[in-house]
Structure formats: C-alpha cells, structure tokens
C-alpha positions as CSV (number, residue, x, y, z in Angstrom):
1,X,-268.0,-158.9,89.3
2,X,-267.6,-161.8,86.6
3,X,-265.5,-160.9,83.8
4,X,-268.7,-159.3,81.5
5,X,-270.9,-158.0,84.0
6,X,-267.5,-154.4,83.5
7,X,-268.0,-151.5,82.1
8,X,-265.5,-148.8,81.3
9,X,-268.0,-146.3,83.2
10,X,-267.4,-148.5,86.3
11,X,-263.1,-148.2,85.7
12,X,-262.6,-145.2,88.3
13,X,-264.4,-148.2,91.3
14,X,-262.3,-151.0,89.7
15,X,-259.1,-149.5,90.2
16,X,-259.9,-148.7,93.8
17,X,-261.3,-151.5,94.0
18,X,-259.5,-155.4,94.4
19,X,-258.6,-155.7,89.8
20,X,-255.6,-156.7,88.9
21,X,-253.5,-157.3,85.8
22,X,-254.3,-160.0,84.8
23,X,-258.6,-159.8,85.1
24,X,-259.9,-160.3,81.4
25,X,-262.9,-157.4,80.7
26,X,-265.4,-157.7,78.1
27,X,-265.7,-154.5,76.0
28,X,-268.0,-154.6,73.4
29,X,-267.2,-151.3,70.5
30,X,-269.0,-151.0,67.0
31,X,-271.0,-154.5,67.9
32,X,-267.9,-156.8,67.8
33,X,-267.3,-157.7,70.6
34,X,-263.9,-157.5,72.2
35,X,-261.5,-159.4,75.5
36,X,-259.3,-156.8,76.9
37,X,-256.9,-157.9,80.1
38,X,-257.1,-154.9,82.0
39,X,-253.0,-154.5,82.2
40,X,-253.0,-154.0,78.6
41,X,-256.0,-151.6,78.8
42,X,-254.0,-149.5,81.5
43,X,-250.8,-149.6,79.4
44,X,-252.0,-148.8,76.3
45,X,-254.2,-145.8,78.1
46,X,-250.7,-144.8,79.9
47,X,-248.8,-144.9,76.9
48,X,-252.0,-142.7,75.1
49,X,-251.2,-140.0,77.4
50,X,-248.1,-139.3,77.8
51,X,-247.4,-139.5,73.1
52,X,-250.3,-136.4,73.0
53,X,-249.0,-134.6,76.5
54,X,-247.6,-131.6,74.9
55,X,-244.5,-130.5,75.8
56,X,-241.4,-129.1,74.2
57,X,-237.6,-127.9,75.1
58,X,-235.7,-125.5,73.4
59,X,-231.7,-125.6,74.8
60,X,-228.3,-124.1,73.8
61,X,-225.7,-127.2,72.7
62,X,-223.0,-125.6,70.1
63,X,-221.4,-121.8,70.8
64,X,-221.6,-120.2,74.1
65,X,-222.9,-116.8,73.6
66,X,-222.4,-113.6,75.4
67,X,-225.3,-111.4,75.7
68,X,-226.2,-108.0,78.0
69,X,-229.3,-107.5,80.8
70,X,-228.5,-104.4,82.8
71,X,-230.7,-103.8,86.2
72,X,-233.6,-101.8,85.5
73,X,-235.6,-105.2,83.4
74,X,-236.1,-108.4,83.0
75,X,-234.9,-109.3,79.4
76,X,-235.2,-112.2,77.5
77,X,-232.1,-114.8,77.0
78,X,-231.6,-115.7,73.6
79,X,-229.1,-117.8,73.7
80,X,-231.7,-121.5,72.9
81,X,-230.0,-123.1,69.2
82,X,-231.9,-126.6,69.1
83,X,-235.3,-127.6,69.5
84,X,-234.9,-130.7,71.8
85,X,-238.7,-131.6,71.6
86,X,-241.1,-130.3,69.8
87,X,-245.4,-132.2,70.5
88,X,-249.4,-130.4,70.4
89,X,-246.5,-126.6,71.4
90,X,-244.8,-124.7,69.6
91,X,-241.2,-124.4,70.6
92,X,-239.3,-121.4,68.4
93,X,-235.3,-121.8,69.0
94,X,-235.4,-118.1,66.5
95,X,-237.6,-116.0,68.9
96,X,-236.5,-118.0,72.0
97,X,-239.9,-118.8,73.4
98,X,-242.4,-121.5,74.3
99,X,-246.1,-121.4,72.8
100,X,-248.7,-123.0,74.9
101,X,-251.0,-124.3,72.4
102,X,-253.6,-126.4,74.7
103,X,-254.7,-125.0,78.0
104,X,-254.1,-127.2,81.4
105,X,-251.9,-127.5,84.1
106,X,-247.5,-126.9,83.2
107,X,-244.4,-127.9,84.4
108,X,-241.6,-125.6,83.2
109,X,-237.6,-126.4,84.4
110,X,-235.1,-125.4,83.4
111,X,-231.5,-125.4,83.4
112,X,-228.7,-122.8,84.0
113,X,-225.0,-122.8,83.5
114,X,-223.5,-119.2,83.1
115,X,-220.2,-117.8,83.2
116,X,-220.5,-113.8,84.9
117,X,-217.4,-111.7,86.5
118,X,-216.8,-111.8,90.0
119,X,-218.7,-110.2,92.7
120,X,-220.8,-109.6,90.1
121,X,-224.6,-110.2,90.7
122,X,-227.4,-111.9,88.2
123,X,-231.2,-112.4,88.4
124,X,-233.1,-115.2,86.7
125,X,-236.4,-115.6,85.7
126,X,-239.5,-117.7,84.3
127,X,-242.1,-115.2,82.1
128,X,-244.8,-115.3,80.3
129,X,-245.7,-113.2,78.2
130,X,-243.3,-111.1,78.6
131,X,-243.7,-110.8,82.1
132,X,-241.6,-112.3,85.5
133,X,-244.0,-115.6,86.4
134,X,-241.6,-116.9,88.9
135,X,-238.4,-115.7,90.2
136,X,-235.2,-118.0,90.5
137,X,-232.7,-116.3,92.7
138,X,-229.7,-114.2,92.4
139,X,-226.6,-116.2,91.6
140,X,-223.8,-114.4,92.5
141,X,-220.7,-115.3,89.5
142,X,-217.4,-116.9,89.8
143,X,-215.3,-114.7,87.1
144,X,-214.0,-115.8,84.0
145,X,-213.3,-120.0,83.5
146,X,-215.6,-120.8,87.4
147,X,-219.6,-121.0,85.7
148,X,-222.2,-121.5,87.9
149,X,-225.5,-123.4,87.8
150,X,-229.5,-122.9,88.6
151,X,-231.7,-125.3,87.7
152,X,-235.8,-124.4,88.9
153,X,-238.9,-125.2,88.2
154,X,-242.8,-124.7,89.0
155,X,-246.2,-125.3,87.7
156,X,-248.7,-123.9,86.8
157,X,-252.0,-122.6,85.4
158,X,-251.8,-121.9,81.1
159,X,-254.2,-121.4,78.4
160,X,-253.3,-120.7,74.9
161,X,-251.7,-118.3,73.1
162,X,-248.9,-118.0,76.2
163,X,-245.8,-116.9,74.9
164,X,-243.2,-118.5,78.5
165,X,-239.5,-117.3,78.1
166,X,-236.7,-117.4,81.1
167,X,-235.5,-114.5,81.3
168,X,-232.2,-112.3,83.4
169,X,-231.2,-109.5,84.9
170,X,-228.2,-107.6,86.3
171,X,-228.9,-107.8,90.7
172,X,-227.4,-104.8,90.6
173,X,-228.6,-100.6,88.9
174,X,-225.5,-101.0,86.8
175,X,-225.2,-104.1,83.4
176,X,-223.4,-107.7,83.2
177,X,-222.2,-109.6,80.4
178,X,-223.3,-113.4,80.5
179,X,-221.5,-115.6,78.6
180,X,-224.3,-119.1,78.4
181,X,-222.3,-122.8,78.3
182,X,-225.9,-124.6,78.4
183,X,-230.1,-123.6,79.4
184,X,-232.7,-125.2,78.8
185,X,-236.2,-124.6,79.7
186,X,-238.9,-127.6,79.4
187,X,-241.9,-127.4,78.8
188,X,-244.6,-129.9,79.7
189,X,-248.3,-130.7,81.6
190,X,-249.0,-132.5,83.8
C-alpha cells in the first residue's frame, strides 16, 4: 500500500499489518496536506492517551494519625493529607474521597502501612459510595513500633459521581486503634 493510499480509517488494519514506524502517511486536514511518519503519529496518540487519562491519588505523608474503628461496619479511613495527582478526577483530602468524573473502567490500588496492638486484627476494604466494593483482607497487629503492610487493587467499571474511599474495621466485635504511618489510594482509568 502506498503512502498516498493510507487513510485514517485504515489505521486499525495497518496496525495488524506490516506498517513500520518510518512509513510515511499522507494526511489531509482542513485542505492542507501533511506527511507524517507512522511512528510520530503513534507517539502523539500515546502521549494524548496518558495526558488525558483520569488519574487521582491521595496519600498520607506527614503525621501518623490514630483512628479508632469498631467491628460492626467498615468506616472511612480519614488519614489523607496530600493530593499526589488530580487529573480529570476529583481528589478531596478534606473528605478523604476520590470522585469519578468520567464513566469507564478504573483501577483502584491502595498501600497501607499501619500499626496496631499485638494479636488484634484489622480488615481493610475499597468502598464505593460508602459500600464495600472489594475487601482487601485481614491483618494481624504486631504491637508498638512494628507496623504491618498491605497492598491491593481491583479494576471495576465506575460512573460519574461515584465516590471511592478506603475503609477499615476491627475483625472482631470490639474496637481497634490504628496508627497509619503511610496510606495511599490511587484511582486511574484503564
């Protein structure tokens, strides 16, 4: 296929074919002829995808706050103090919430480094609109000065306005004081 025969609607077929980065594409836009290499077009599309993709992240970076959780229901973790990223998504450290602004599939990941009493367990979960969407598991405390770590994630479809938070609770019917050394939640469109 000659460069003059290539049209944008053929690009999906060309990607499966033998087109190479150095191949020249002839594109007409607003009556002006443009010659563009396939490699530069691919790079521009890739850069646009990452530049415009919704991404939000909040984390704890300064103090180590303590929060008490009971064992009856998951309660929102309220320990975030830094917005790391906020692009096409709303990240609010005052409400410890990430709000979806575009429908789509999102990967939600979290890292938790926390300390709580020896032989006491805590459960963690990703919550959507205050309801548990994904449980992350139960951790057993190791006592003073011995934090434990959990990292987890999930991919799910979300719609505009849904609020994503991190939740925790005591794994028994009592209560547990958790000291958060580090905690992070990242929400990104995939």
